[in-house]
Each structure stands twice: as C-alpha cells, then as structure tokens.
C-alpha positions as CSV (number, residue, x, y, z in Angstrom):
1,M,96.6,26.0,270.2
2,F,94.8,29.3,270.8
3,Q,95.8,30.3,267.3
4,K,94.2,27.2,265.9
5,M,91.0,27.8,267.9
6,K,91.0,31.5,266.6
7,N,91.4,30.1,263.0
8,I,88.4,27.7,263.6
9,D,86.3,30.5,265.0
10,T,87.1,32.7,262.1
11,A,86.4,29.9,259.6
12,F,83.1,29.2,261.3
13,R,82.1,32.8,261.0
14,Y,82.9,32.8,257.3
15,V,80.9,29.6,256.8
16,R,78.0,31.0,258.8
17,M,78.1,34.3,256.8
18,F,78.3,32.5,253.6
19,T,75.4,30.2,254.5
20,M,73.3,33.2,255.4
21,L,74.0,34.9,252.1
22,I,73.0,31.7,250.4
23,V,69.8,31.4,252.3
24,I,68.9,35.1,251.8
25,S,69.7,34.7,248.1
26,C,67.5,31.7,247.8
27,T,64.7,33.4,249.6
28,L,64.9,36.4,247.3
29,I,65.0,34.2,244.2
30,C,61.9,32.3,245.4
31,F,60.0,35.5,246.1
32,F,60.9,36.8,242.6
33,A,59.9,33.6,241.0
34,V,56.5,33.6,242.8
35,Y,55.9,37.1,241.8
36,K,56.8,36.6,238.1
37,S,54.6,33.5,238.1
38,Y,51.7,35.4,239.6
39,S,52.1,38.2,237.0
40,L,52.3,35.7,234.1
41,V,49.2,33.9,235.3
42,S,47.4,37.2,235.6
43,L,48.5,38.2,232.2
44,M,47.4,34.9,230.6
45,Q,44.0,35.1,232.4
46,S,43.4,38.5,230.8
47,K,43.8,37.0,227.3
48,V,41.1,35.2,225.4
49,Y,41.7,33.4,222.1
50,I,38.8,33.3,219.7
51,L,38.7,30.9,216.8
52,A,37.2,32.5,213.8
53,N,37.3,31.0,210.2
54,G,40.2,28.7,211.3
55,K,42.3,31.6,212.7
56,A,43.0,32.1,216.4
57,L,42.4,35.8,217.3
58,E,43.6,37.2,220.6
59,A,41.3,39.3,222.7
60,Y,41.8,41.0,226.0
61,S,39.4,41.3,228.9
62,S,38.7,44.7,230.5
63,D,36.6,46.2,233.1
64,R,33.0,47.1,232.1
65,K,33.6,50.8,233.1
66,D,36.3,51.0,230.4
67,N,33.7,50.1,227.7
68,I,30.7,52.0,228.9
69,P,30.9,54.7,226.2
70,V,31.5,52.4,223.3
71,E,28.9,49.7,224.4
72,A,26.2,52.4,225.3
73,K,26.6,54.2,222.0
74,D,26.4,50.9,220.0
75,H,23.3,49.9,222.0
76,V,21.5,53.1,221.1
77,K,22.6,52.7,217.5
78,T,21.5,49.1,217.3
79,F,18.1,50.0,218.8
80,H,17.4,52.8,216.4
81,K,18.5,50.7,213.4
82,L,16.1,47.9,214.4
83,F,13.3,50.2,215.2
84,F,13.5,52.4,212.0
85,T,14.7,50.0,209.4
86,L,11.5,48.8,207.9
87,D,10.6,46.8,204.8
88,P,7.2,46.4,203.2
89,D,6.9,43.0,204.8
90,E,4.9,42.4,208.0
91,K,7.1,39.5,209.1
92,A,10.3,41.5,208.6
93,I,8.8,44.5,210.5
94,N,7.7,42.4,213.4
95,A,11.1,40.7,213.6
96,N,12.9,43.9,213.8
97,I,10.6,45.6,216.2
98,S,10.6,42.5,218.5
99,K,14.4,42.7,218.6
100,A,14.4,46.4,219.3
101,L,11.8,46.1,222.1
102,Y,14.2,43.9,224.1
103,L,16.6,46.8,224.2
104,A,14.2,49.5,225.6
105,D,11.5,49.8,228.2
106,G,7.7,50.5,227.7
107,S,8.4,53.9,226.2
108,A,9.5,52.3,223.0
109,K,6.5,49.9,223.1
110,R,4.1,52.9,223.4
111,A,5.7,54.6,220.4
112,Y,5.4,51.4,218.4
113,D,1.7,51.0,219.5
114,D,1.0,54.6,218.4
115,L,2.5,54.1,215.0
116,K,0.6,50.8,214.6
117,E,-2.7,52.3,215.6
118,N,-2.2,55.2,213.2
119,G,-1.7,52.7,210.3
120,Y,1.9,53.6,209.7
121,F,3.1,50.0,209.2
122,S,0.1,49.1,207.1
123,S,0.8,52.0,204.8
124,L,4.5,50.9,204.4
125,I,3.3,47.5,203.3
126,S,0.5,48.5,201.0
127,G,2.7,51.3,199.4
128,N,5.8,49.2,199.0
129,V,7.8,51.6,201.0
130,N,11.3,51.0,202.5
131,Q,12.6,53.0,205.4
132,T,16.2,53.0,206.3
133,I,18.2,54.9,208.9
134,A,21.8,56.2,209.3
135,V,22.8,57.2,212.8
136,D,25.0,60.3,212.5
137,S,26.1,60.6,216.2
138,V,25.1,59.7,219.7
139,I,25.8,62.1,222.5
140,L,26.3,60.3,225.8
141,N,26.7,61.6,229.4
142,I,28.3,59.0,231.6
143,N,28.9,61.4,234.6
144,E,25.3,60.7,235.8
145,Y,23.5,57.4,236.2
146,P,21.2,56.5,234.4
147,Y,23.3,57.7,231.4
148,K,21.5,60.2,229.4
149,F,21.9,60.2,225.7
150,R,20.7,62.1,222.6
151,C,20.7,60.4,219.2
152,Y,21.0,62.3,215.8
153,A,20.1,60.3,212.7
154,T,18.8,60.6,209.2
155,Q,16.0,58.6,207.8
156,S,15.4,57.7,204.1
157,I,11.8,56.8,203.1
158,I,12.0,55.2,199.7
159,R,8.7,55.2,197.9
160,P,8.1,53.8,194.3
161,T,8.0,57.5,193.0
162,S,10.1,59.5,195.5
163,I,12.8,59.4,198.2
164,T,12.2,61.6,201.3
165,T,15.0,62.4,203.7
166,R,14.1,63.1,207.3
167,S,16.0,64.3,210.3
168,L,15.5,62.3,213.6
169,V,16.5,63.4,217.0
170,T,15.7,61.2,220.0
171,E,16.7,61.2,223.7
172,G,16.5,59.0,226.7
173,S,18.6,57.3,229.3
174,L,20.3,54.0,229.7
175,R,20.1,51.7,232.7
176,N,22.3,48.6,233.4
177,V,20.7,45.2,233.2
178,S,21.9,41.6,232.9
179,R,23.4,40.6,229.6
180,S,21.5,38.1,227.4
181,D,21.3,36.9,223.9
182,N,18.6,39.4,223.2
183,N,20.5,42.2,224.9
184,P,24.2,41.6,224.6
185,H,25.3,45.1,225.8
186,G,23.4,44.8,229.1
187,F,21.7,48.2,228.9
188,L,18.0,49.2,228.8
189,I,16.7,52.3,227.2
190,E,14.4,54.3,229.4
191,R,12.1,57.3,228.8
192,W,12.8,57.2,225.1
193,N,11.3,60.1,223.2
194,I,11.4,61.5,219.7
195,I,12.0,65.2,219.9
196,D,12.4,66.0,216.2
197,N,11.3,64.1,213.0
198,R,10.9,66.4,210.1
199,D,11.4,66.3,206.3
200,I,14.6,67.7,204.9
201,K,14.1,67.1,201.3
202,T,12.1,64.9,198.8
203,V,13.6,63.8,195.4
204,N,11.5,62.3,192.6
205,R,12.7,59.0,191.2
C-alpha cells in the first residue's frame, strides 16, 4: 500500500514537472511571438511604397538628423540655381526669384532689390542675355546651429556675341523651419552674402 502511494506521489511529481515545463515553454513561445510581431510591425512601418510610372518603388523612413547634410546642401544648391538661372524673360525671372525667396530670409530679398534697382534684370532682358549657374561644391558645418555654409559655383553669362565665365562664392547659415510645398527641405537661408563674384574668362562667339 505504501509502495503504491509512493508510486502515485512520484507520478504526481513527474506530471507536475512536465506541466510546468509545458507552461514555461508556452510562455517563452508567446513572448518570442510577440517580440517578432513587434519587430515585423516596426520594420513594415519604416517602409514606404511609392507608385511611379506604374511601378512600386520601396522607400525607407529615417530620422531627419541622418539626412541633414544631404538635404541642407540640396537646399543651398536649389536656392542658388533658382536665384542665378535667369533668361531674358521678365516672367521667367520673376518666377525663379519668387521660388528662391521662399528658401531664404530678407538678406536674399535685399540682394534682389539691389540688382533690380541697378537695372541688372532689365539689361538681361534688353540684351537677350542668358545666365546659368553650376554649383561646384557646398561646404557645410553641422557641428554648430544654425548650420553655416559656403557655396562655390561658376556662372555663365551668355550674350549674343560672347560668353563670360564668372566665379561665385557665397556664404550664410541655415535655420530649421516647417516643411511646405514652397520649402520642401525645411530650411531657411539666413545672412546670405556674396563674398566673391569676378570674371574668369570671356570667349567670343
């Protein structure tokens, strides 16, 4: 009889141990499943699919700080291309300058007003002169805020009889602002200043 009770007690202990192992295993599996589900959801939320020309393109989201150098440099390049790419057409000039002034503060507006007052745009129109710009490089310091920059570019002034190449060096700083259709990068150029703008060569056409 005691042997039978001993066997029952041993069997009960084995059953209890086995049940505990099952419960612990199920708990671990549940935690693992929840963790993997959370990781998968986070991964899927970081992906964006863009439909372009009937094709789905995959894009990844990232923190703004990861993109500051790229976006800031592109902002500076965009501003300079809009401000200095001029055709002998008043509407085209006004359209480009208007877009450029959304990207900078009053320092750019003052530079535009000075050029306008000196008859620069009128002379472009009356002389059928085209002006283009190629941004060579943008040096950016992101260790200090506002972010200081210096832009090196080359201007081409195309007249009916000649082409003049000029060097252009400007500097300023960038401040964070809200993104908008007119300012997609979310930066504003401040204290913009032209520090060098001289002729390099002139070639007759």
